[in-house]
C-alpha positions as CSV (number, residue, x, y, z in Angstrom):
1,X,52.9,73.7,-21.4
2,X,54.2,70.4,-20.6
3,X,55.0,67.6,-23.1
4,X,51.5,66.1,-22.9
5,X,50.1,69.5,-24.1
6,X,48.7,70.6,-20.8
7,X,48.8,74.0,-19.6
8,X,50.4,74.0,-16.0
9,X,48.3,76.2,-13.6
10,X,50.2,78.4,-10.9
11,X,49.8,76.6,-7.3
12,X,47.6,79.7,-5.9
13,X,45.0,79.1,-8.8
14,X,45.2,75.2,-8.4
15,X,44.6,75.7,-4.7
16,X,41.6,78.0,-5.4
17,X,40.1,75.3,-7.8
18,X,40.6,72.6,-5.1
19,X,39.2,74.7,-2.3
20,X,36.3,75.5,-4.6
21,X,35.6,72.2,-5.5
22,X,35.7,71.1,-2.0
23,X,33.2,73.8,-1.0
24,X,30.8,72.8,-4.0
25,X,31.0,69.1,-2.5
26,X,30.3,70.0,1.1
27,X,27.2,71.9,-0.3
28,X,26.1,68.9,-2.0
29,X,26.6,66.6,1.2
30,X,24.6,69.3,3.1
31,X,21.7,69.1,0.5
32,X,21.8,65.3,0.5
33,X,21.7,65.7,4.3
34,X,18.5,67.8,4.2
35,X,16.9,65.5,1.9
36,X,17.1,62.7,4.1
37,X,15.5,65.0,6.9
38,X,12.7,66.0,4.5
39,X,12.2,62.3,3.3
40,X,11.7,61.1,7.0
41,X,9.3,64.1,7.5
42,X,7.4,62.8,4.7
43,X,7.4,59.4,5.8
44,X,6.1,60.5,9.1
45,X,3.3,62.8,7.8
46,X,2.2,59.9,5.8
47,X,2.2,57.4,8.5
48,X,-0.1,60.0,10.4
49,X,-2.3,60.5,7.5
50,X,-2.7,56.7,7.6
51,X,-3.3,56.5,11.2
52,X,-6.1,59.0,10.9
53,X,-7.9,57.3,8.0
54,X,-7.8,54.5,10.3
55,X,-9.5,56.7,13.3
56,X,-11.5,59.0,11.3
57,X,-13.3,60.6,14.5
58,X,-9.9,62.4,14.8
59,X,-9.0,65.9,13.4
60,X,-6.8,66.4,10.0
61,X,-3.3,66.8,10.6
62,X,-1.9,70.4,10.6
63,X,1.4,71.3,9.0
64,X,2.6,72.3,12.5
65,X,2.0,69.0,14.0
66,X,4.9,67.3,12.2
């Protein structure tokens, strides 16, 4: 314990904690990247559906068309 009352962490525990936080941050960034891709796919699907409403003679979109 230092003069502020904080308990000092051993260096190996501190490094493990820093690595864990870095891993969690990278995971969150990966999720955000997937979110951007998902958002793009949803916008494309909505645009396709809107075009198909304008041209009613075409078949409805299938999921694998995206």
